[in-house]
C-alpha positions, 0 to 999 in steps of 0.5 A: 509690747503695745496693746495693738500687738496683743491678740485677744484669743477667741473662746472656741465653742464646741458643739455637741450633736445629740441627734435632735432637731432644733425644735423637738418634734418627737411628739408630733406625727406626720399630720402635724398633730400630737399623737394620742396613744388611744386614737387609731392611726390615720389612714393614707388617702387614696389616689382617687381621693387625691385626684378628686381634691385636685379637680375640685381646686381646678374647677374653682380656678378655671373661670378666673384663669380664662378671665385673666387670659382674656384680659391679657389677650385684649391688652396684647391685641391693643398693643399690637394694633396701636403699635402699627 
């Protein structure tokens, strides 16, 4: 037989699932920090705290948003009047 007719068998790889993730995150809590057994567990934030944080972020971005909308309106109106 010629070399072309001979097929090289690929080695079959067997994977065993041990149930762990790719990166072992067993020592990390849901806040992304390693758990210390001595420290008390962190409390969850309330809806009111989340709402206040949301509005703090919105207040920071509301003026820039209106500035961008104003520029878009000016460019639209210029295109509208120049196009006629």
